[in-house]
Residue frames as qw, qx, qy, qz and C-alpha x, y, z in Angstrom:
[[0.000, 0.889, 0.458, 0.000, 0.00, 0.00, 0.00],
 [0.427, 0.136, 0.019, 0.894, 1.39, 3.37, -1.05],
 [0.122, -0.809, -0.484, 0.312, 0.12, 6.49, 0.72],
 [0.341, 0.347, 0.218, 0.846, 0.06, 9.83, -1.13],
 [0.134, -0.700, -0.453, 0.536, -0.73, 13.09, 0.69],
 [0.269, 0.641, 0.319, 0.644, -1.95, 16.17, -1.20],
 [0.426, -0.696, -0.340, 0.468, -0.91, 19.21, 0.81],
 [0.303, 0.345, 0.061, 0.886, -0.61, 22.97, 0.47],
 [0.141, -0.489, -0.584, 0.632, -1.69, 25.45, 3.12],
 [0.168, 0.251, -0.174, -0.937, -2.75, 27.91, 0.42],
 [0.533, 0.431, 0.667, -0.292, -6.38, 27.39, -0.56],
 [0.542, 0.752, 0.080, -0.367, -7.60, 27.50, -4.15],
 [0.035, -0.629, 0.695, 0.347, -4.60, 25.67, -5.60],
 [0.745, 0.240, -0.475, -0.402, -6.51, 22.62, -6.88],
 [0.101, -0.365, 0.878, -0.294, -5.54, 20.37, -3.98],
 [0.594, 0.124, 0.659, -0.445, -8.92, 18.72, -3.43],
 [0.725, 0.550, -0.109, -0.400, -9.65, 18.57, -7.16],
 [0.373, 0.554, -0.744, -0.028, -6.34, 16.77, -7.62],
 [0.304, -0.208, 0.857, -0.360, -7.00, 14.40, -4.70],
 [0.726, 0.297, 0.404, -0.470, -10.39, 13.38, -6.11],
 [0.741, 0.601, -0.138, -0.264, -9.30, 12.97, -9.71],
 [0.179, 0.564, -0.805, 0.049, -5.91, 11.40, -9.05],
 [0.455, -0.093, 0.813, -0.351, -7.69, 8.79, -6.91],
 [0.756, 0.433, 0.290, -0.395, -10.34, 8.20, -9.59],
 [0.544, 0.680, -0.449, -0.200, -7.69, 7.95, -12.31],
 [0.051, -0.427, 0.892, -0.137, -5.63, 5.42, -10.37],
 [0.608, 0.128, 0.680, -0.390, -8.81, 3.41, -9.82],
 [0.724, 0.580, -0.003, -0.375, -9.59, 3.54, -13.55],
 [0.395, 0.621, -0.675, -0.059, -6.16, 2.03, -14.20],
 [0.839, -0.089, -0.531, -0.076, -7.09, -0.97, -12.07],
 [0.322, 0.211, -0.643, 0.662, -5.50, 0.17, -8.80],
 [0.455, -0.661, -0.596, -0.027, -7.71, -0.34, -5.76],
 [0.242, 0.337, -0.183, 0.891, -7.70, 3.13, -4.24],
 [0.340, -0.703, -0.579, 0.234, -8.96, 4.73, -1.03],
 [0.141, 0.572, 0.004, 0.808, -9.47, 8.50, -0.84],
 [0.445, -0.530, -0.580, 0.430, -9.42, 9.86, 2.71],
 [0.020, 0.787, 0.175, 0.592, -10.87, 13.32, 3.31],
 [0.563, -0.289, -0.460, 0.623, -8.91, 14.96, 6.15],
 [0.035, 0.225, 0.022, 0.974, -10.35, 18.46, 5.65],
 [0.105, 0.374, 0.724, -0.571, -13.13, 19.42, 8.14],
 [0.369, 0.390, -0.093, -0.839, -14.74, 21.38, 5.30],
 [0.627, 0.169, 0.758, -0.070, -15.34, 17.98, 3.62],
 [0.411, 0.629, -0.245, -0.613, -14.91, 19.29, 0.08],
 [0.139, 0.292, -0.901, -0.289, -13.55, 15.98, -1.23],
 [0.228, 0.268, 0.900, -0.259, -16.54, 14.17, 0.28],
 [0.407, 0.644, 0.265, -0.591, -18.92, 16.69, -1.29],
 [0.274, 0.590, -0.529, -0.545, -17.07, 16.40, -4.60],
 [0.168, 0.094, -0.960, -0.204, -17.87, 12.68, -4.67],
 [0.485, -0.346, -0.563, -0.573, -21.53, 13.08, -3.80],
 [0.484, -0.363, -0.708, 0.364, -21.40, 12.73, -0.01],
 [0.186, -0.717, -0.099, -0.665, -23.56, 15.37, 1.67],
 [0.040, 0.370, -0.651, 0.662, -22.84, 16.26, 5.29],
 [0.644, -0.185, 0.291, -0.683, -26.30, 15.29, 6.53],
 [0.934, 0.123, -0.237, -0.236, -25.80, 11.78, 5.12],
 [0.470, 0.438, -0.681, 0.351, -22.46, 11.09, 6.84],
 [0.791, -0.545, -0.181, -0.211, -23.16, 8.88, 9.86],
 [0.768, -0.514, 0.190, 0.332, -19.51, 8.10, 10.59],
 [0.455, 0.864, -0.184, 0.112, -16.37, 9.79, 9.34],
 [0.655, 0.344, -0.454, 0.497, -12.60, 9.84, 9.75],
 [0.248, -0.604, 0.345, -0.674, -13.25, 11.77, 12.97],
 [0.873, -0.325, 0.108, -0.347, -14.74, 8.62, 14.53],
 [0.911, 0.189, -0.256, 0.262, -11.55, 6.74, 13.62],
 [0.434, 0.469, -0.358, 0.681, -9.12, 9.28, 15.08],
 [0.364, -0.657, 0.145, -0.644, -10.96, 10.49, 18.19],
 [0.443, -0.062, -0.811, 0.376, -10.39, 9.28, 21.72],
 [0.259, -0.298, 0.183, -0.900, -12.94, 11.68, 23.16],
 [0.078, 0.178, 0.908, -0.372, -15.06, 10.15, 25.90],
 [0.416, 0.512, 0.486, -0.573, -18.66, 9.81, 24.85],
 [0.461, 0.577, -0.363, -0.568, -17.86, 9.84, 21.11],
 [0.950, 0.124, 0.262, -0.114, -18.50, 6.67, 19.13],
 [0.199, -0.621, 0.679, 0.337, -15.25, 5.02, 18.03],
 [0.888, 0.402, 0.080, -0.207, -14.97, 3.14, 14.73],
 [0.663, -0.190, 0.533, 0.491, -12.40, 1.03, 12.94],
 [0.068, 0.448, -0.406, -0.793, -11.28, 2.51, 9.62],
 [0.022, 0.120, 0.914, 0.386, -13.03, -0.30, 7.74],
 [0.041, 0.579, 0.783, -0.225, -16.38, 0.72, 9.22],
 [0.120, 0.755, 0.162, -0.624, -16.43, 4.23, 7.78],
 [0.174, -0.216, 0.667, 0.692, -15.40, 3.36, 4.21],
 [0.576, 0.553, 0.335, -0.500, -17.97, 4.22, 1.52],
 [0.556, 0.150, 0.654, 0.491, -17.80, 2.59, -1.97],
 [0.181, 0.655, -0.019, -0.733, -17.86, 5.30, -4.69],
 [0.656, 0.563, -0.328, -0.382, -16.85, 3.85, -8.06],
 [0.982, 0.105, -0.127, 0.096, -15.27, 0.66, -9.33],
 [0.758, 0.106, -0.271, 0.584, -11.97, 0.26, -7.41],
 [0.126, 0.414, -0.203, 0.879, -12.50, 3.61, -5.63],
 [0.480, -0.628, -0.602, 0.109, -13.67, 4.03, -2.01],
 [0.029, 0.669, -0.103, 0.735, -13.95, 7.06, 0.26],
 [0.427, -0.425, -0.610, 0.514, -13.45, 7.81, 3.95],
 [0.010, 0.811, 0.308, 0.498, -15.63, 10.94, 4.38],
 [0.261, 0.118, -0.414, 0.864, -14.92, 13.91, 6.59],
 [0.303, -0.759, -0.570, -0.083, -17.13, 15.84, 9.02],
 [0.017, -0.832, 0.090, -0.546, -17.10, 19.28, 10.64],
 [0.778, -0.626, 0.044, -0.029, -16.32, 17.54, 13.98],
 [0.852, 0.148, -0.059, 0.500, -12.83, 16.94, 12.60],
 [0.171, 0.765, -0.112, 0.610, -12.11, 20.62, 13.31],
 [0.576, -0.727, 0.186, -0.326, -12.06, 19.77, 17.05],
 [0.967, -0.017, -0.196, 0.159, -9.58, 16.91, 16.82],
 [0.476, 0.508, -0.368, 0.616, -6.46, 19.02, 17.39],
 [0.358, -0.597, 0.311, -0.647, -7.77, 20.22, 20.77],
 [0.941, -0.256, -0.038, -0.218, -8.47, 16.61, 21.78],
 [0.929, 0.056, -0.120, 0.345, -4.85, 15.61, 21.28],
 [0.067, 0.881, -0.273, 0.382, -3.07, 18.66, 22.70],
 [0.264, -0.666, 0.640, -0.277, 0.07, 17.60, 24.62],
 [0.905, -0.053, 0.411, -0.094, -0.24, 13.95, 23.54],
 [0.093, -0.618, 0.645, 0.440, 3.02, 13.05, 21.82],
 [0.402, 0.043, 0.895, 0.187, 1.72, 9.79, 20.36],
 [0.480, 0.656, 0.418, -0.405, -1.03, 11.63, 18.51],
 [0.190, 0.682, -0.429, -0.561, 1.24, 12.50, 15.56],
 [0.063, 0.212, -0.927, -0.303, 1.14, 8.87, 14.41],
 [0.542, 0.213, 0.582, -0.567, -2.60, 8.39, 14.90],
 [0.708, 0.524, -0.090, -0.465, -3.43, 8.18, 11.21],
 [0.336, 0.518, -0.779, -0.103, -0.40, 6.05, 10.38],
 [0.235, -0.109, 0.910, -0.324, -1.47, 3.50, 12.99],
 [0.656, 0.366, 0.386, -0.536, -5.02, 3.41, 11.62],
 [0.641, 0.586, -0.365, -0.336, -3.71, 2.79, 8.10],
 [0.111, 0.458, -0.879, 0.073, -1.26, 0.18, 9.37],
 [0.365, 0.046, 0.858, -0.360, -4.12, -1.86, 10.82],
 [0.628, 0.383, -0.070, -0.674, -6.29, -1.58, 7.69],
 [0.617, -0.061, 0.784, 0.031, -7.21, -5.08, 6.54],
 [0.685, 0.657, 0.267, -0.164, -8.56, -4.18, 3.08],
 [0.710, -0.082, 0.388, 0.582, -6.02, -4.67, 0.24],
 [0.294, 0.940, 0.080, -0.153, -5.73, -1.14, -1.12],
 [0.771, 0.230, 0.093, 0.587, -2.86, -0.39, -3.43],
 [0.238, 0.341, -0.050, 0.908, -3.09, 3.38, -2.98],
 [0.237, -0.750, -0.540, 0.300, -4.40, 5.67, -0.27],
 [0.243, 0.509, 0.131, 0.815, -4.85, 9.34, -1.23],
 [0.325, -0.576, -0.514, 0.546, -4.97, 11.82, 1.67],
 [0.126, 0.726, 0.254, 0.627, -6.64, 15.19, 1.04],
 [0.429, -0.245, -0.460, 0.738, -5.11, 17.46, 3.70],
 [0.031, -0.907, -0.384, 0.171, -6.74, 20.62, 5.06],
 [0.429, 0.721, -0.020, 0.543, -5.35, 24.00, 3.89],
 [0.394, -0.847, 0.260, -0.244, -3.30, 24.39, 7.06],
 [0.531, 0.419, -0.688, 0.263, -0.20, 22.94, 8.74],
 [0.529, -0.492, 0.399, -0.565, -1.77, 21.69, 11.94],
 [0.579, -0.249, 0.741, -0.230, -2.42, 18.32, 13.56],
 [0.839, 0.365, 0.353, -0.195, -4.20, 16.70, 10.61],
 [0.577, 0.759, -0.299, -0.019, -1.59, 17.69, 8.03],
 [0.112, -0.641, 0.743, -0.156, 1.25, 16.53, 10.28],
 [0.723, -0.043, 0.652, -0.225, -0.52, 13.17, 10.72],
 [0.801, 0.572, 0.109, -0.138, -0.91, 12.89, 6.95],
 [0.347, 0.785, -0.510, 0.059, 2.77, 13.67, 6.31],
 [0.397, -0.462, 0.764, -0.214, 3.74, 11.13, 8.97],
 [0.781, 0.158, 0.574, -0.187, 1.67, 8.47, 7.22],
 [0.652, 0.720, -0.038, -0.232, 2.65, 9.38, 3.65],
 [0.793, -0.060, 0.380, 0.472, 5.20, 7.75, 1.40],
 [0.351, 0.294, 0.367, 0.810, 4.80, 10.52, -1.18],
 [0.023, 0.703, 0.372, -0.606, 3.68, 14.14, -0.82],
 [0.343, 0.467, 0.484, 0.656, 2.32, 16.04, -3.82],
 [0.104, -0.548, -0.262, 0.788, 2.18, 19.83, -3.47],
 [0.353, 0.686, 0.537, 0.342, -0.32, 21.34, -5.94],
 [0.260, -0.480, -0.032, 0.838, 0.82, 24.87, -6.83],
 [0.395, 0.823, 0.407, -0.024, -1.32, 27.29, -8.78],
 [0.546, 0.194, 0.175, 0.796, 0.59, 29.44, -11.26],
 [0.103, -0.922, -0.267, -0.260, -0.19, 32.72, -9.52],
 [0.175, 0.727, -0.355, 0.561, 1.77, 35.41, -7.68],
 [0.544, -0.542, 0.451, -0.456, 1.03, 33.69, -4.37],
 [0.876, 0.158, -0.417, -0.184, 1.86, 30.20, -5.66],
 [0.642, 0.187, -0.624, 0.404, 4.82, 29.48, -3.39],
 [0.303, -0.561, 0.304, -0.707, 3.39, 31.18, -0.29],
 [0.760, -0.370, 0.344, -0.409, 3.66, 28.81, 2.65],
 [0.920, 0.254, -0.299, -0.011, 5.40, 26.03, 0.72],
 [0.332, 0.532, -0.624, 0.467, 8.63, 26.63, 2.65],
 [0.490, -0.375, 0.512, -0.598, 6.76, 25.99, 5.92],
 [0.956, 0.069, 0.015, -0.285, 5.44, 22.71, 4.54],
 [0.748, 0.433, -0.444, 0.234, 8.93, 21.65, 3.53],
 [0.035, -0.538, 0.609, -0.582, 10.18, 22.62, 7.02],
 [0.776, -0.228, 0.317, -0.496, 7.54, 20.36, 8.55],
 [0.954, 0.240, -0.178, -0.036, 8.72, 17.48, 6.36],
 [0.429, 0.549, -0.563, 0.445, 12.31, 18.18, 7.45],
 [0.426, -0.459, 0.509, -0.590, 11.14, 18.04, 11.08],
 [0.956, -0.014, 0.072, -0.283, 9.69, 14.58, 10.38],
 [0.780, 0.432, -0.399, 0.212, 13.03, 13.47, 8.98],
 [0.146, 0.548, -0.585, 0.580, 14.96, 14.71, 12.02],
 [0.494, -0.326, 0.493, -0.638, 12.56, 13.69, 14.79],
 [0.841, 0.043, 0.407, -0.355, 11.05, 10.49, 13.38],
 [0.278, -0.331, 0.797, 0.421, 13.44, 9.39, 10.64],
 [0.501, 0.525, 0.688, 0.001, 10.58, 9.54, 8.17],
 [0.026, -0.489, 0.303, 0.818, 11.18, 11.25, 4.83],
 [0.630, 0.550, 0.541, -0.089, 8.39, 11.07, 2.24],
 [0.411, 0.106, 0.465, 0.777, 9.29, 11.91, -1.34],
 [0.147, 0.715, 0.320, -0.604, 7.99, 15.38, -2.26],
 [0.357, 0.269, 0.585, 0.677, 6.83, 16.51, -5.72],
 [0.187, 0.434, 0.129, -0.872, 5.44, 19.83, -6.90],
 [0.335, 0.444, 0.785, 0.273, 2.45, 19.76, -9.25],
 [0.063, 0.125, -0.132, -0.981, 1.65, 22.87, -11.34],
 [0.178, 0.539, 0.819, -0.086, -2.13, 23.39, -11.46],
 [0.229, 0.869, 0.333, -0.284, -4.55, 25.72, -13.27],
 [0.471, -0.313, 0.433, 0.702, -1.91, 26.05, -15.97],
 [0.527, 0.813, 0.241, -0.054, -2.19, 28.38, -18.96],
 [0.658, -0.282, 0.299, 0.631, 1.18, 28.37, -20.70],
 [0.404, 0.705, 0.358, 0.461, 0.04, 30.99, -23.22],
 [0.166, -0.973, -0.018, -0.157, 0.96, 33.72, -20.74],
 [0.439, 0.572, -0.490, 0.489, 4.45, 34.96, -19.87],
 [0.415, -0.574, 0.417, -0.570, 3.48, 35.18, -16.22],
 [0.964, -0.145, 0.099, -0.202, 2.64, 31.45, -16.02],
 [0.826, 0.379, -0.276, 0.313, 5.98, 30.61, -17.58],
 [0.088, 0.655, -0.453, 0.598, 7.73, 32.87, -15.05],
 [0.666, -0.449, 0.359, -0.475, 6.00, 31.25, -12.04],
 [0.994, 0.079, -0.065, -0.021, 6.72, 27.78, -13.43],
 [0.575, 0.535, -0.416, 0.458, 10.38, 28.73, -13.51],
 [0.273, -0.595, 0.457, -0.603, 10.17, 29.79, -9.84],
 [0.909, -0.220, 0.177, -0.305, 8.65, 26.43, -8.93],
 [0.905, 0.307, -0.223, 0.195, 11.38, 24.61, -10.79],
 [0.261, 0.615, -0.487, 0.563, 14.03, 26.57, -8.91],
 [0.532, -0.489, 0.403, -0.561, 12.37, 25.70, -5.59],
 [0.906, -0.107, 0.328, -0.246, 11.87, 21.97, -6.25],
 [0.153, -0.517, 0.773, 0.334, 14.58, 21.16, -8.76],
 [0.250, 0.098, -0.873, -0.407, 13.95, 17.79, -10.39],
 [0.031, 0.295, 0.901, -0.317, 11.11, 17.03, -8.00],
 [0.401, 0.364, 0.084, -0.837, 8.42, 18.57, -10.17],
 [0.592, 0.307, 0.745, -0.006, 5.80, 16.51, -11.97],
 [0.086, -0.211, 0.515, 0.826, 5.86, 17.03, -15.73],
 [0.048, -0.455, -0.816, -0.354, 2.10, 16.48, -16.16],
 [0.069, 0.074, 0.276, -0.956, 0.62, 19.92, -15.36],
 [0.118, 0.551, 0.819, -0.105, -3.12, 20.26, -14.84],
 [0.032, 0.264, 0.302, 0.915, -4.99, 22.80, -16.95],
 [0.248, 0.292, 0.517, -0.765, -7.92, 24.84, -15.64],
 [0.156, -0.192, -0.740, -0.625, -11.16, 23.85, -17.38],
 [0.513, -0.217, 0.040, -0.829, -14.85, 24.58, -16.83],
 [0.777, -0.108, -0.565, -0.256, -15.64, 20.87, -16.68],
 [0.361, 0.074, -0.732, 0.572, -13.85, 20.69, -13.31],
 [0.267, -0.030, 0.373, -0.888, -16.47, 22.93, -11.68],
 [0.700, -0.004, -0.319, -0.639, -19.28, 21.09, -13.45],
 [0.677, 0.004, -0.735, 0.051, -18.14, 17.69, -12.19],
 [0.158, 0.045, -0.664, 0.729, -17.76, 19.01, -8.63],
 [0.460, -0.038, 0.121, -0.879, -21.31, 20.39, -8.69],
 [0.803, 0.015, -0.410, -0.432, -22.57, 16.97, -9.77],
 [0.674, -0.501, 0.493, -0.229, -20.57, 15.16, -7.07],
 [0.960, 0.218, 0.154, 0.087, -18.59, 13.08, -9.56],
 [0.529, -0.437, 0.424, 0.591, -15.00, 12.64, -10.65],
 [0.275, 0.605, -0.349, -0.661, -13.98, 14.00, -14.05],
 [0.051, 0.164, -0.931, -0.323, -13.67, 10.51, -15.50],
 [0.166, 0.411, 0.872, -0.207, -17.17, 9.66, -14.34],
 [0.245, 0.714, 0.282, -0.592, -18.63, 12.99, -15.51],
 [0.606, 0.770, -0.088, -0.177, -16.85, 13.45, -18.86],
 [0.825, -0.298, 0.360, 0.318, -14.06, 10.99, -19.53],
 [0.658, 0.458, 0.290, 0.523, -13.14, 12.66, -22.85],
 [0.057, -0.995, -0.059, -0.056, -12.63, 16.12, -21.35],
 [0.439, 0.670, -0.411, 0.435, -9.24, 17.83, -21.18],
 [0.408, -0.628, 0.463, -0.474, -9.35, 17.72, -17.40],
 [0.951, -0.135, 0.228, -0.158, -9.97, 13.97, -17.30],
 [0.836, 0.452, -0.165, 0.264, -7.10, 13.42, -19.74],
 [0.094, 0.758, -0.445, 0.467, -4.77, 15.60, -17.65],
 [0.603, -0.504, 0.489, -0.378, -5.39, 13.52, -14.54],
 [0.989, 0.115, 0.090, -0.014, -5.05, 10.23, -16.38],
 [0.626, 0.604, -0.306, 0.387, -1.64, 11.34, -17.67],
 [0.202, -0.700, 0.470, -0.498, -0.73, 12.54, -14.16],
 [0.861, -0.310, 0.309, -0.260, -1.71, 9.20, -12.61],
 [0.933, 0.302, -0.072, 0.179, 0.49, 7.36, -15.10],
 [0.335, 0.689, -0.407, 0.497, 3.43, 9.61, -14.24],
 [0.518, -0.588, 0.424, -0.454, 2.82, 9.05, -10.52],
 [0.986, -0.055, 0.136, -0.075, 2.82, 5.29, -11.09],
 [0.751, 0.508, -0.228, 0.353, 6.11, 5.60, -12.94],
 [0.006, -0.723, 0.439, -0.533, 7.68, 7.68, -10.17],
 [0.708, -0.450, 0.384, -0.384, 6.55, 5.30, -7.43],
 [0.986, 0.159, -0.044, 0.012, 7.60, 2.19, -9.34],
 [0.652, 0.479, -0.322, 0.491, 11.17, 3.50, -9.28],
 [0.303, -0.767, 0.275, -0.494, 11.05, 4.69, -5.66],
 [0.152, 0.315, -0.867, 0.354, 12.83, 2.96, -2.74],
 [0.424, -0.364, -0.829, 0.009, 11.01, 0.50, -0.53],
 [0.277, -0.486, 0.115, -0.821, 8.50, 2.10, 1.85],
 [0.227, -0.150, 0.790, -0.549, 6.95, 1.16, 5.18],
 [0.712, 0.251, 0.348, -0.556, 3.73, 0.11, 3.43],
 [0.253, 0.438, -0.746, -0.433, 5.54, -1.96, 0.82],
 [0.787, 0.118, 0.527, -0.298, 3.56, -4.88, -0.56],
 [0.303, -0.229, 0.764, 0.522, 4.94, -7.11, -3.32],
 [0.254, 0.479, 0.796, 0.267, 1.50, -7.16, -4.97],
 [0.011, 0.600, 0.294, -0.744, 0.92, -3.41, -4.72],
 [0.217, 0.411, -0.370, -0.804, 0.77, -2.83, -8.52],
 [0.097, -0.137, -0.935, -0.314, -1.42, -5.85, -9.28],
 [0.520, -0.304, -0.178, -0.778, -5.20, -5.41, -9.42],
 [0.065, -0.023, 0.903, -0.424, -6.80, -6.99, -6.35],
 [0.397, -0.309, -0.617, -0.605, -10.23, -8.43, -7.25],
 [0.277, -0.400, -0.788, 0.378, -13.10, -8.39, -4.80],
 [0.147, -0.594, -0.226, -0.758, -15.47, -5.88, -3.26],
 [0.122, -0.130, 0.594, -0.785, -16.80, -4.41, -0.03],
 [0.421, -0.413, -0.748, -0.303, -19.86, -6.11, 1.40],
 [0.253, -0.356, 0.327, -0.838, -22.06, -4.38, 3.97],
 [0.430, -0.269, -0.862, 0.032, -23.47, -6.80, 6.57],
 [0.317, -0.347, 0.195, -0.861, -26.36, -5.58, 8.74],
 [0.396, -0.269, -0.874, 0.081, -28.10, -7.40, 11.58],
 [0.367, -0.483, 0.024, -0.795, -31.12, -6.18, 13.55],
 [0.623, -0.312, -0.704, 0.140, -31.64, -7.43, 17.10],
 [0.329, -0.776, 0.052, -0.536, -32.80, -5.83, 20.33],
 [0.724, -0.636, 0.190, -0.187, -30.97, -6.18, 23.64],
 [0.925, 0.166, -0.145, 0.310, -27.80, -7.83, 22.31],
 [0.481, -0.794, 0.188, 0.321, -24.48, -7.09, 23.99],
 [0.178, -0.531, 0.647, 0.518, -22.26, -8.29, 21.13],
 [0.833, 0.474, 0.217, -0.185, -22.81, -9.33, 17.52],
 [0.334, -0.503, 0.655, 0.455, -20.05, -11.02, 15.51],
 [0.770, 0.535, -0.124, -0.325, -19.78, -11.94, 11.83],
 [0.445, -0.437, 0.760, 0.181, -17.91, -15.18, 11.11],
 [0.839, 0.477, 0.051, -0.257, -17.42, -17.21, 7.96],
 [0.910, 0.108, 0.158, 0.368, -14.94, -18.97, 5.73],
 [0.387, 0.791, -0.059, 0.471, -13.41, -15.53, 4.97],
 [0.147, -0.742, 0.465, -0.460, -12.15, -15.22, 8.58],
 [0.399, 0.176, -0.886, 0.160, -11.80, -18.96, 9.36],
 [0.599, -0.539, -0.523, -0.279, -14.99, -18.84, 11.48],
 [0.505, -0.100, -0.516, 0.685, -13.08, -17.15, 14.30],
 [0.268, -0.895, -0.326, -0.145, -14.73, -14.92, 16.87],
 [0.575, -0.133, -0.154, 0.792, -12.40, -12.02, 17.75],
 [0.033, -0.654, -0.180, 0.734, -12.32, -8.25, 18.02],
 [0.004, 0.241, -0.559, -0.793, -11.98, -8.14, 14.24],
 [0.100, -0.318, -0.874, -0.354, -15.27, -9.99, 13.75],
 [0.035, -0.527, -0.614, 0.587, -17.25, -7.65, 16.03],
 [0.131, 0.658, 0.506, 0.543, -20.02, -5.57, 14.46],
 [0.089, 0.015, -0.265, 0.960, -20.58, -1.93, 15.43],
 [0.030, 0.654, 0.731, -0.194, -23.91, -0.86, 16.91],
 [0.168, 0.362, 0.278, 0.874, -24.95, 2.08, 14.73],
 [0.421, -0.343, 0.099, -0.834, -28.07, 2.68, 16.80],
 [0.515, -0.150, 0.705, -0.464, -30.17, 0.72, 19.25],
 [0.785, 0.228, 0.529, -0.228, -30.87, -2.69, 17.73],
 [0.720, 0.693, -0.030, -0.028, -28.95, -2.08, 14.47],
 [0.620, -0.527, 0.462, 0.353, -25.50, -3.64, 13.99],
 [0.661, 0.746, -0.053, -0.070, -23.25, -3.22, 10.96],
 [0.548, -0.529, 0.498, 0.414, -19.87, -4.23, 9.54],
 [0.615, 0.713, -0.241, -0.233, -18.15, -3.77, 6.17],
 [0.732, -0.317, 0.563, 0.215, -15.95, -6.66, 5.02],
 [0.342, 0.624, -0.534, -0.456, -13.73, -6.95, 1.96],
 [0.831, 0.028, 0.546, -0.103, -14.49, -10.25, 0.21],
 [0.099, -0.369, 0.738, 0.557, -12.55, -11.85, -2.60],
 [0.634, 0.182, -0.382, -0.647, -14.47, -13.16, -5.64],
 [0.303, 0.049, -0.952, 0.013, -16.20, -16.47, -5.07],
 [0.639, -0.475, -0.449, -0.405, -18.78, -18.13, -2.88],
 [0.107, 0.330, -0.653, 0.673, -18.67, -17.56, 0.87],
 [0.562, -0.507, -0.650, -0.072, -20.44, -19.17, 3.84],
 [0.093, 0.317, -0.407, 0.851, -21.14, -17.10, 6.95],
 [0.442, -0.619, -0.649, -0.023, -23.19, -16.69, 10.12],
 [0.146, -0.697, 0.207, -0.671, -23.86, -14.13, 12.84],
 [0.550, -0.207, -0.713, 0.383, -23.06, -14.84, 16.49],
 [0.285, -0.670, -0.049, -0.684, -25.32, -12.96, 18.91],
 [0.480, -0.582, 0.467, -0.462, -24.13, -13.21, 22.53],
 [0.302, -0.321, 0.896, -0.045, -22.76, -16.68, 21.79],
 [0.666, 0.354, 0.615, -0.231, -25.76, -17.92, 19.78],
 [0.178, -0.193, 0.670, 0.695, -25.04, -18.78, 16.14],
 [0.502, 0.594, 0.523, -0.349, -27.68, -17.86, 13.56],
 [0.480, 0.336, 0.534, 0.610, -28.06, -17.42, 9.83],
 [0.028, -0.122, 0.069, 0.990, -28.67, -14.04, 8.20],
 [0.321, 0.530, 0.707, -0.339, -32.43, -13.33, 8.37],
 [0.335, 0.740, -0.036, -0.582, -32.14, -10.87, 5.46],
 [0.229, 0.480, -0.745, -0.402, -30.57, -13.48, 3.15],
 [0.878, 0.049, 0.225, -0.420, -32.69, -16.37, 1.92],
 [0.705, 0.470, -0.530, -0.006, -29.71, -18.18, 0.36],
 [0.598, -0.530, 0.541, -0.262, -29.00, -21.05, 2.77],
 [0.725, 0.312, -0.605, -0.102, -27.11, -24.31, 2.44],
 [0.896, -0.441, -0.046, -0.034, -26.62, -27.28, 4.80],
 [0.084, 0.759, -0.625, 0.161, -23.23, -27.54, 6.49],
 [0.567, 0.179, -0.801, 0.064, -21.42, -30.77, 7.58],
 [0.043, 0.071, -0.756, 0.649, -22.64, -30.32, 11.16],
 [0.037, -0.496, -0.867, 0.023, -26.35, -30.64, 10.44],
 [0.024, 0.707, 0.327, -0.627, -27.08, -26.90, 10.44],
 [0.495, 0.756, 0.342, 0.258, -27.43, -24.19, 7.81],
 [0.410, -0.355, 0.090, 0.835, -25.06, -21.45, 6.62],
 [0.352, 0.854, 0.165, -0.345, -25.92, -18.24, 4.82],
 [0.695, 0.136, 0.429, 0.561, -24.34, -17.89, 1.37],
 [0.174, 0.895, -0.011, -0.410, -23.02, -14.79, -0.43],
 [0.774, 0.261, 0.343, 0.465, -21.38, -14.69, -3.87],
 [0.084, -0.825, 0.158, 0.536, -18.90, -12.03, -5.00],
 [0.778, 0.603, 0.136, 0.108, -18.18, -11.58, -8.69]]
């Protein structure tokens, strides 16, 4: 799994647009990709059709330790968006997370630990950072293997970039963690002398670490955002969609030649078939509900525990490989089939198992 953070404290530089469409482009190339929205404004979530009033659980519920707040595993807040592309949505509550972790040294690795325990086989995780250099951005940089800095070709293009690079240097010194950093020119119009001048300034600041696939400004970007869809989903033949496809191919090339990383997986560039399956069980008065099956060797553990979304409603998302799977629910020690699934088959022990098939 390779983690890419999109970061720039200057707003309006195309950071969220790049996060959404780089993730969608990698997914279109067969790479199972997770986009994580770390901005409390939730623009990336909105840009993929997630409205705030529909978000029941977000990345906030994964990171928080606040007493009285519902805690979730990362797997339980993932929302399928497109083929090979999933989303971890954000929420306005995320704006309070920095106060929760004031003076807690271990908090800087909170996100990295959550990603390290992720059981789903993603090949890429894209982190859309907030336009600031606070707790959430530092967590993202700590978790990232690669950092992409979108830079608009304007007079304020490099404002704050030096502070971001200083933060990355602090990571190297204090934690021996040094993500690879690339600049990405955005909203490019090379017909003007000014754009060419600013591009030269970026090249002087980043040297060879500048991506050669600049992103042009097009109207279709705003149109796709208003519709809550990626450019490839909205208009795959548009200039914007083509720009991000070319960018994703360059990113793949850069990463393929990069040194080993802490999330290294020998199968990271191979498509991983399968899909997320949402299991829901309704029961009143239960203390614990587990999901067991051939996909987890029928073992009851903390990993098999369902979350209680509300009184009487339990839920868990599980990544299942293609094929035919047997499963059951275990409610306070009592094994039962899935009442919402009428596909049942006898098992060798004289009982019945529920059956689910994944293409």
